[in-house]
N, CA, C and O atoms as a GROMACS GRO file, in nm:
protein
  448
    1UNK      N    1  -2.510   0.758  -3.429
    1UNK     CA    2  -2.380   0.696  -3.406
    1UNK      C    3  -2.280   0.799  -3.354
    1UNK      O    4  -2.196   0.768  -3.269
    2UNK      N    5  -2.290   0.922  -3.405
    2UNK     CA    6  -2.199   1.028  -3.362
    2UNK      C    7  -2.214   1.052  -3.212
    2UNK      O    8  -2.114   1.071  -3.141
    3UNK      N    9  -2.337   1.053  -3.163
    3UNK     CA   10  -2.362   1.079  -3.022
    3UNK      C   11  -2.303   0.970  -2.934
    3UNK      O   12  -2.253   0.998  -2.825
    4UNK      N   13  -2.309   0.846  -2.979
    4UNK     CA   14  -2.254   0.735  -2.902
    4UNK      C   15  -2.102   0.749  -2.892
    4UNK      O   16  -2.045   0.730  -2.784
    5UNK      N   17  -2.036   0.781  -3.002
    5UNK     CA   18  -1.890   0.798  -3.000
    5UNK      C   19  -1.852   0.918  -2.914
    5UNK      O   20  -1.756   0.911  -2.837
    6UNK      N   21  -1.926   1.027  -2.927
    6UNK     CA   22  -1.898   1.146  -2.849
    6UNK      C   23  -1.914   1.116  -2.700
    6UNK      O   24  -1.832   1.158  -2.618
    7UNK      N   25  -2.020   1.045  -2.666
    7UNK     CA   26  -2.045   1.007  -2.527
    7UNK      C   27  -1.933   0.916  -2.476
    7UNK      O   28  -1.885   0.934  -2.364
    8UNK      N   29  -1.892   0.820  -2.557
    8UNK     CA   30  -1.784   0.728  -2.518
    8UNK      C   31  -1.654   0.805  -2.500
    8UNK      O   32  -1.578   0.777  -2.407
    9UNK      N   33  -1.626   0.900  -2.587
    9UNK     CA   34  -1.505   0.981  -2.577
    9UNK      C   35  -1.508   1.064  -2.448
    9UNK      O   36  -1.408   1.073  -2.378
   10UNK      N   37  -1.623   1.124  -2.419
   10UNK     CA   38  -1.638   1.202  -2.296
   10UNK      C   39  -1.621   1.116  -2.172
   10UNK      O   40  -1.557   1.158  -2.076
   11UNK      N   41  -1.679   0.996  -2.175
   11UNK     CA   42  -1.666   0.904  -2.062
   11UNK      C   43  -1.521   0.862  -2.044
   11UNK      O   44  -1.471   0.856  -1.932
   12UNK      N   45  -1.453   0.834  -2.154
   12UNK     CA   46  -1.311   0.796  -2.147
   12UNK      C   47  -1.226   0.909  -2.090
   12UNK      O   48  -1.136   0.884  -2.010
   13UNK      N   49  -1.253   1.032  -2.130
   13UNK     CA   50  -1.179   1.147  -2.077
   13UNK      C   51  -1.204   1.162  -1.927
   13UNK      O   52  -1.111   1.192  -1.852
   14UNK      N   53  -1.327   1.142  -1.884
   14UNK     CA   54  -1.360   1.151  -1.741
   14UNK      C   55  -1.286   1.042  -1.662
   14UNK      O   56  -1.236   1.068  -1.553
   15UNK      N   57  -1.280   0.922  -1.718
   15UNK     CA   58  -1.207   0.813  -1.651
   15UNK      C   59  -1.060   0.846  -1.640
   15UNK      O   60  -0.998   0.823  -1.536
   16UNK      N   61  -1.002   0.899  -1.747
   16UNK     CA   62  -0.861   0.935  -1.747
   16UNK      C   63  -0.834   1.042  -1.642
   16UNK      O   64  -0.735   1.033  -1.569
   17UNK      N   65  -0.919   1.142  -1.633
   17UNK     CA   66  -0.902   1.247  -1.533
   17UNK      C   67  -0.911   1.190  -1.393
   17UNK      O   68  -0.832   1.227  -1.305
   18UNK      N   69  -1.004   1.100  -1.369
   18UNK     CA   70  -1.019   1.037  -1.239
   18UNK      C   71  -0.896   0.954  -1.206
   18UNK      O   72  -0.847   0.957  -1.093
   19UNK      N   73  -0.845   0.880  -1.304
   19UNK     CA   74  -0.726   0.797  -1.282
   19UNK      C   75  -0.606   0.884  -1.249
   19UNK      O   76  -0.524   0.848  -1.164
   20UNK      N   77  -0.594   0.998  -1.316
   20UNK     CA   78  -0.482   1.088  -1.289
   20UNK      C   79  -0.489   1.138  -1.146
   20UNK      O   80  -0.386   1.144  -1.078
   21UNK      N   81  -0.605   1.175  -1.100
   21UNK     CA   82  -0.621   1.223  -0.964
   21UNK      C   83  -0.590   1.111  -0.865
   21UNK      O   84  -0.531   1.136  -0.761
   22UNK      N   85  -0.630   0.990  -0.896
   22UNK     CA   86  -0.607   0.877  -0.807
   22UNK      C   87  -0.459   0.848  -0.788
   22UNK      O   88  -0.419   0.794  -0.685
   23UNK      N   89  -0.376   0.883  -0.885
   23UNK     CA   90  -0.234   0.854  -0.875
   23UNK      C   91  -0.154   0.967  -0.811
   23UNK      O   92  -0.032   0.956  -0.799
   24UNK      N   93  -0.221   1.075  -0.770
   24UNK     CA   94  -0.152   1.182  -0.699
   24UNK      C   95  -0.100   1.125  -0.567
   24UNK      O   96  -0.159   1.034  -0.510
   25UNK      N   97   0.011   1.180  -0.519
   25UNK     CA   98   0.070   1.128  -0.396
   25UNK      C   99   0.038   1.219  -0.278
   25UNK      O  100   0.017   1.339  -0.296
   26UNK      N  101   0.035   1.163  -0.158
   26UNK     CA  102   0.011   1.245  -0.040
   26UNK      C  103   0.117   1.355  -0.027
   26UNK      O  104   0.236   1.329  -0.042
   27UNK      N  105   0.073   1.476   0.001
   27UNK     CA  106   0.166   1.587   0.016
   27UNK      C  107   0.199   1.658  -0.113
   27UNK      O  108   0.282   1.749  -0.114
   28UNK      N  109   0.136   1.618  -0.222
   28UNK     CA  110   0.169   1.676  -0.352
   28UNK      C  111   0.151   1.828  -0.352
   28UNK      O  112   0.219   1.899  -0.427
   29UNK      N  113   0.062   1.879  -0.268
   29UNK     CA  114   0.040   2.024  -0.262
   29UNK      C  115   0.164   2.099  -0.212
   29UNK      O  116   0.174   2.220  -0.232
   30UNK      N  117   0.257   2.029  -0.148
   30UNK     CA  118   0.382   2.091  -0.101
   30UNK      C  119   0.489   2.095  -0.209
   30UNK      O  120   0.595   2.154  -0.188
   31UNK      N  121   0.464   2.034  -0.323
   31UNK     CA  122   0.566   2.020  -0.428
   31UNK      C  123   0.620   2.154  -0.477
   31UNK      O  124   0.734   2.161  -0.522
   32UNK      N  125   0.540   2.259  -0.469
   32UNK     CA  126   0.588   2.390  -0.515
   32UNK      C  127   0.702   2.442  -0.428
   32UNK      O  128   0.775   2.531  -0.471
   33UNK      N  129   0.717   2.390  -0.307
   33UNK     CA  130   0.825   2.431  -0.216
   33UNK      C  131   0.952   2.346  -0.235
   33UNK      O  132   1.057   2.379  -0.180
   34UNK      N  133   0.943   2.238  -0.310
   34UNK     CA  134   1.056   2.146  -0.329
   34UNK      C  135   1.142   2.193  -0.446
   34UNK      O  136   1.091   2.245  -0.545
   35UNK      N  137   1.271   2.175  -0.434
   35UNK     CA  138   1.363   2.202  -0.546
   35UNK      C  139   1.388   2.075  -0.626
   35UNK      O  140   1.426   2.081  -0.743
   36UNK      N  141   1.368   1.961  -0.564
   36UNK     CA  142   1.390   1.830  -0.626
   36UNK      C  143   1.253   1.774  -0.666
   36UNK      O  144   1.160   1.777  -0.586
   37UNK      N  145   1.241   1.724  -0.787
   37UNK     CA  146   1.115   1.663  -0.829
   37UNK      C  147   1.099   1.526  -0.765
   37UNK      O  148   1.196   1.465  -0.720
   38UNK      N  149   0.976   1.478  -0.761
   38UNK     CA  150   0.954   1.345  -0.705
   38UNK      C  151   1.023   1.240  -0.792
   38UNK      O  152   1.068   1.137  -0.740
   39UNK      N  153   1.033   1.263  -0.921
   39UNK     CA  154   1.100   1.166  -1.009
   39UNK      C  155   1.249   1.156  -0.973
   39UNK      O  156   1.304   1.046  -0.968
   40UNK      N  157   1.313   1.270  -0.949
   40UNK     CA  158   1.455   1.268  -0.911
   40UNK      C  159   1.472   1.204  -0.773
   40UNK      O  160   1.568   1.130  -0.750
   41UNK      N  161   1.380   1.232  -0.682
   41UNK     CA  162   1.387   1.172  -0.548
   41UNK      C  163   1.368   1.021  -0.555
   41UNK      O  164   1.435   0.946  -0.483
   42UNK      N  165   1.277   0.975  -0.642
   42UNK     CA  166   1.257   0.830  -0.660
   42UNK      C  167   1.386   0.764  -0.707
   42UNK      O  168   1.424   0.658  -0.656
   43UNK      N  169   1.453   0.826  -0.804
   43UNK     CA  170   1.578   0.771  -0.858
   43UNK      C  171   1.682   0.758  -0.747
   43UNK      O  172   1.747   0.654  -0.735
   44UNK      N  173   1.696   0.862  -0.666
   44UNK     CA  174   1.793   0.859  -0.555
   44UNK      C  175   1.755   0.751  -0.454
   44UNK      O  176   1.842   0.676  -0.407
   45UNK      N  177   1.626   0.742  -0.421
   45UNK     CA  178   1.581   0.643  -0.322
   45UNK      C  179   1.606   0.501  -0.371
   45UNK      O  180   1.648   0.414  -0.294
   46UNK      N  181   1.579   0.476  -0.499
   46UNK     CA  182   1.598   0.341  -0.554
   46UNK      C  183   1.746   0.304  -0.567
   46UNK      O  184   1.780   0.186  -0.566
   47UNK      N  185   1.833   0.403  -0.580
   47UNK     CA  186   1.978   0.374  -0.578
   47UNK      C  187   2.020   0.334  -0.437
   47UNK      O  188   2.107   0.248  -0.419
   48UNK      N  189   1.959   0.398  -0.336
   48UNK     CA  190   1.993   0.368  -0.196
   48UNK      C  191   1.935   0.235  -0.151
   48UNK      O  192   1.997   0.164  -0.071
   49UNK      N  193   1.818   0.200  -0.202
   49UNK     CA  194   1.751   0.075  -0.164
   49UNK      C  195   1.681   0.019  -0.287
   49UNK      O  196   1.562   0.044  -0.308
   50UNK      N  197   1.754  -0.058  -0.369
   50UNK     CA  198   1.693  -0.113  -0.491
   50UNK      C  199   1.574  -0.202  -0.459
   50UNK      O  200   1.579  -0.287  -0.370
   51UNK      N  201   1.467  -0.183  -0.533
   51UNK     CA  202   1.345  -0.261  -0.513
   51UNK      C  203   1.228  -0.195  -0.582
   51UNK      O  204   1.243  -0.132  -0.687
   52UNK      N  205   1.109  -0.210  -0.522
   52UNK     CA  206   0.987  -0.154  -0.579
   52UNK      C  207   0.925  -0.058  -0.478
   52UNK      O  208   0.902  -0.095  -0.363
   53UNK      N  209   0.897   0.065  -0.521
   53UNK     CA  210   0.834   0.163  -0.433
   53UNK      C  211   0.689   0.122  -0.412
   53UNK      O  212   0.613   0.104  -0.508
   54UNK      N  213   0.650   0.106  -0.285
   54UNK     CA  214   0.513   0.066  -0.253
   54UNK      C  215   0.431   0.183  -0.196
   54UNK      O  216   0.308   0.177  -0.196
   55UNK      N  217   0.497   0.287  -0.149
   55UNK     CA  218   0.427   0.410  -0.110
   55UNK      C  219   0.525   0.526  -0.115
   55UNK      O  220   0.647   0.509  -0.103
   56UNK      N  221   0.467   0.645  -0.134
   56UNK     CA  222   0.549   0.765  -0.142
   56UNK      C  223   0.468   0.883  -0.093
   56UNK      O  224   0.346   0.887  -0.108
   57UNK      N  225   0.538   0.980  -0.032
   57UNK     CA  226   0.471   1.101   0.011
   57UNK      C  227   0.572   1.214   0.024
   57UNK      O  228   0.692   1.191   0.036
   58UNK      N  229   0.520   1.335   0.020
   58UNK     CA  230   0.600   1.454   0.047
   58UNK      C  231   0.546   1.512   0.175
   58UNK      O  232   0.426   1.536   0.187
   59UNK      N  233   0.635   1.534   0.273
   59UNK     CA  234   0.589   1.576   0.405
   59UNK      C  235   0.686   1.672   0.469
   59UNK      O  236   0.804   1.679   0.432
   60UNK      N  237   0.636   1.745   0.566
   60UNK     CA  238   0.724   1.828   0.648
   60UNK      C  239   0.761   1.744   0.769
   60UNK      O  240   0.676   1.684   0.835
   61UNK      N  241   0.891   1.741   0.797
   61UNK     CA  242   0.942   1.659   0.908
   61UNK      C  243   1.076   1.715   0.950
   61UNK      O  244   1.149   1.772   0.869
   62UNK      N  245   1.110   1.699   1.076
   62UNK     CA  246   1.238   1.747   1.126
   62UNK      C  247   1.353   1.680   1.052
   62UNK      O  248   1.342   1.565   1.010
   63UNK      N  249   1.462   1.752   1.037
   63UNK     CA  250   1.580   1.699   0.970
   63UNK      C  251   1.594   1.758   0.830
   63UNK      O  252   1.495   1.776   0.759
   64UNK      N  253   1.716   1.787   0.794
   64UNK     CA  254   1.740   1.844   0.661
   64UNK      C  255   1.671   1.980   0.649
   64UNK      O  256   1.675   2.060   0.743
   65UNK      N  257   1.609   2.005   0.536
   65UNK     CA  258   1.541   2.133   0.512
   65UNK      C  259   1.404   2.139   0.577
   65UNK      O  260   1.341   2.245   0.581
   66UNK      N  261   1.357   2.025   0.628
   66UNK     CA  262   1.224   2.019   0.687
   66UNK      C  263   1.117   1.971   0.591
   66UNK      O  264   1.002   1.950   0.630
   67UNK      N  265   1.154   1.953   0.464
   67UNK     CA  266   1.062   1.903   0.363
   67UNK      C  267   1.127   1.781   0.300
   67UNK      O  268   1.238   1.789   0.248
   68UNK      N  269   1.057   1.668   0.306
   68UNK     CA  270   1.119   1.546   0.254
   68UNK      C  271   1.019   1.459   0.181
   68UNK      O  272   0.899   1.457   0.210
   69UNK      N  273   1.075   1.386   0.084
   69UNK     CA  274   1.000   1.277   0.019
   69UNK      C  275   1.031   1.154   0.100
   69UNK      O  276   1.146   1.129   0.135
   70UNK      N  277   0.928   1.076   0.131
   70UNK     CA  278   0.947   0.951   0.203
   70UNK      C  279   0.894   0.838   0.116
   70UNK      O  280   0.781   0.844   0.067
   71UNK      N  281   0.976   0.736   0.098
   71UNK     CA  282   0.939   0.621   0.016
   71UNK      C  283   0.950   0.494   0.099
   71UNK      O  284   1.046   0.476   0.173
   72UNK      N  285   0.851   0.408   0.088
   72UNK     CA  286   0.861   0.271   0.139
   72UNK      C  287   0.895   0.186   0.018
   72UNK      O  288   0.821   0.183  -0.080
   73UNK      N  289   1.007   0.115   0.027
   73UNK     CA  290   1.056   0.037  -0.086
   73UNK      C  291   1.066  -0.109  -0.045
   73UNK      O  292   1.135  -0.144   0.051
   74UNK      N  293   0.997  -0.194  -0.119
   74UNK     CA  294   1.004  -0.338  -0.094
   74UNK      C  295   1.130  -0.390  -0.161
   74UNK      O  296   1.146  -0.382  -0.283
   75UNK      N  297   1.220  -0.444  -0.080
   75UNK     CA  298   1.346  -0.500  -0.130
   75UNK      C  299   1.344  -0.651  -0.109
   75UNK      O  300   1.247  -0.707  -0.058
   76UNK      N  301   1.450  -0.716  -0.148
   76UNK     CA  302   1.457  -0.861  -0.131
   76UNK      C  303   1.467  -0.900   0.016
   76UNK      O  304   1.441  -1.015   0.051
   77UNK      N  305   1.505  -0.806   0.103
   77UNK     CA  306   1.521  -0.837   0.245
   77UNK      C  307   1.411  -0.776   0.332
   77UNK      O  308   1.416  -0.789   0.454
   78UNK      N  309   1.313  -0.712   0.272
   78UNK     CA  310   1.205  -0.651   0.349
   78UNK      C  311   1.175  -0.511   0.297
   78UNK      O  312   1.220  -0.472   0.189
   79UNK      N  313   1.099  -0.436   0.374
   79UNK     CA  314   1.062  -0.301   0.335
   79UNK      C  315   1.154  -0.201   0.403
   79UNK      O  316   1.180  -0.211   0.523
   80UNK      N  317   1.204  -0.106   0.326
   80UNK     CA  318   1.291  -0.001   0.378
   80UNK      C  319   1.222   0.133   0.360
   80UNK      O  320   1.152   0.156   0.262
   81UNK      N  321   1.242   0.221   0.457
   81UNK     CA  322   1.192   0.358   0.446
   81UNK      C  323   1.311   0.447   0.411
   81UNK      O  324   1.411   0.452   0.483
   82UNK      N  325   1.297   0.517   0.300
   82UNK     CA  326   1.404   0.605   0.253
   82UNK      C  327   1.350   0.746   0.246
   82UNK      O  328   1.248   0.772   0.181
   83UNK      N  329   1.418   0.838   0.314
   83UNK     CA  330   1.379   0.979   0.314
   83UNK      C  331   1.478   1.060   0.233
   83UNK      O  332   1.599   1.047   0.252
   84UNK      N  333   1.427   1.142   0.142
   84UNK     CA  334   1.510   1.227   0.056
   84UNK      C  335   1.472   1.372   0.082
   84UNK      O  336   1.354   1.408   0.074
   85UNK      N  337   1.572   1.456   0.112
   85UNK     CA  338   1.546   1.598   0.133
   85UNK      C  339   1.493   1.659   0.003
   85UNK      O  340   1.556   1.646  -0.102
   86UNK      N  341   1.379   1.724   0.010
   86UNK     CA  342   1.313   1.776  -0.111
   86UNK      C  343   1.377   1.904  -0.164
   86UNK      O  344   1.342   1.951  -0.272
   87UNK      N  345   1.470   1.960  -0.089
   87UNK     CA  346   1.538   2.081  -0.136
   87UNK      C  347   1.681   2.054  -0.181
   87UNK      O  348   1.730   2.120  -0.273
   88UNK      N  349   1.748   1.958  -0.116
   88UNK     CA  350   1.887   1.931  -0.152
   88UNK      C  351   1.907   1.799  -0.226
   88UNK      O  352   2.006   1.782  -0.296
   89UNK      N  353   1.814   1.706  -0.211
   89UNK     CA  354   1.828   1.574  -0.272
   89UNK      C  355   1.909   1.478  -0.187
   89UNK      O  356   1.934   1.365  -0.229
   90UNK      N  357   1.951   1.521  -0.068
   90UNK     CA  358   2.032   1.436   0.020
   90UNK      C  359   1.945   1.324   0.080
   90UNK      O  360   1.826   1.341   0.104
   91UNK      N  361   2.010   1.209   0.103
   91UNK     CA  362   1.942   1.098   0.170
   91UNK      C  363   1.942   1.127   0.320
   91UNK      O  364   2.048   1.142   0.381
   92UNK      N  365   1.823   1.137   0.378
   92UNK     CA  366   1.809   1.167   0.520
   92UNK      C  367   1.786   1.042   0.604
   92UNK      O  368   1.814   1.041   0.723
   93UNK      N  369   1.733   0.939   0.541
   93UNK     CA  370   1.698   0.817   0.614
   93UNK      C  371   1.701   0.699   0.518
   93UNK      O  372   1.663   0.711   0.401
   94UNK      N  373   1.747   0.586   0.569
   94UNK     CA  374   1.743   0.460   0.495
   94UNK      C  375   1.741   0.350   0.600
   94UNK      O  376   1.844   0.294   0.637
   95UNK      N  377   1.619   0.319   0.648
   95UNK     CA  378   1.606   0.225   0.759
   95UNK      C  379   1.507   0.113   0.724
   95UNK      O  380   1.418   0.129   0.641
   96UNK      N  381   1.526   0.000   0.791
   96UNK     CA  382   1.433  -0.112   0.774
   96UNK      C  383   1.304  -0.079   0.846
   96UNK      O  384   1.305  -0.033   0.960
   97UNK      N  385   1.193  -0.103   0.779
   97UNK     CA  386   1.061  -0.085   0.839
   97UNK      C  387   1.032  -0.204   0.927
   97UNK      O  388   1.063  -0.318   0.891
   98UNK      N  389   0.972  -0.180   1.042
   98UNK     CA  390   0.929  -0.290   1.128
   98UNK      C  391   0.789  -0.329   1.087
   98UNK      O  392   0.706  -0.243   1.057
   99UNK      N  393   0.763  -0.457   1.085
   99UNK     CA  394   0.629  -0.503   1.051
   99UNK      C  395   0.537  -0.478   1.169
   99UNK      O  396   0.583  -0.459   1.281
  100UNK      N  397   0.406  -0.477   1.143
  100UNK     CA  398   0.309  -0.459   1.251
  100UNK      C  399   0.321  -0.572   1.352
  100UNK      O  400   0.300  -0.551   1.472
  101UNK      N  401   0.354  -0.691   1.306
  101UNK     CA  402   0.366  -0.806   1.396
  101UNK      C  403   0.480  -0.784   1.495
  101UNK      O  404   0.467  -0.819   1.612
  102UNK      N  405   0.590  -0.724   1.450
  102UNK     CA  406   0.702  -0.703   1.540
  102UNK      C  407   0.676  -0.585   1.634
  102UNK      O  408   0.742  -0.573   1.737
  103UNK      N  409   0.580  -0.497   1.597
  103UNK     CA  410   0.544  -0.386   1.684
  103UNK      C  411   0.449  -0.428   1.795
  103UNK      O  412   0.439  -0.359   1.897
  104UNK      N  413   0.380  -0.540   1.776
  104UNK     CA  414   0.280  -0.584   1.872
  104UNK      C  415   0.348  -0.641   1.997
  104UNK      O  416   0.455  -0.701   1.991
  105UNK      N  417   0.283  -0.619   2.111
  105UNK     CA  418   0.335  -0.676   2.235
  105UNK      C  419   0.299  -0.823   2.242
  105UNK      O  420   0.199  -0.866   2.184
  106UNK      N  421   0.378  -0.899   2.310
  106UNK     CA  422   0.352  -1.040   2.328
  106UNK      C  423   0.474  -1.104   2.386
  106UNK      O  424   0.570  -1.036   2.420
  107UNK      N  425   0.473  -1.239   2.399
  107UNK     CA  426   0.588  -1.308   2.458
  107UNK      C  427   0.716  -1.284   2.381
  107UNK      O  428   0.824  -1.276   2.439
  108UNK      N  429   0.704  -1.272   2.247
  108UNK     CA  430   0.823  -1.250   2.165
  108UNK      C  431   0.867  -1.104   2.167
  108UNK      O  432   0.983  -1.073   2.142
  109UNK      N  433   0.772  -1.014   2.197
  109UNK     CA  434   0.799  -0.870   2.195
  109UNK      C  435   0.744  -0.806   2.322
  109UNK      O  436   0.639  -0.741   2.318
  110UNK      N  437   0.812  -0.823   2.434
  110UNK     CA  438   0.760  -0.765   2.559
  110UNK      C  439   0.761  -0.613   2.553
  110UNK      O  440   0.839  -0.552   2.480
  111UNK      N  441   0.672  -0.551   2.633
  111UNK     CA  442   0.664  -0.404   2.638
  111UNK      C  443   0.793  -0.351   2.695
  111UNK      O  444   0.846  -0.404   2.793
  112UNK      N  445   0.843  -0.246   2.634
  112UNK     CA  446   0.971  -0.187   2.678
  112UNK      C  447   0.949  -0.078   2.779
  112UNK      O  448   1.044  -0.018   2.828
   0.00000   0.00000   0.00000
């Protein structure tokens, strides 16, 4: 019986470790260069665009310090992309995301 419990405990720990890795965000390896934590950036982003965060990443991009958290936030009016400077916490972007359908060419969306 001891071996079964020990095995179950080991399996549970392995699952927990796998789940933790699965919840890491893209760009997390850059976090050591950020002065603002992702939790603080999430709070700022949700104040700018209240809703539910559907994706998040830390990336290097032009503007601000060059390091930013980017969040896609589902709001009552659609999805917004909010960029937060990872060094200052300033809001760098707060724009409506275009859907793939609106990006496609067609009679409603002629090529520009």
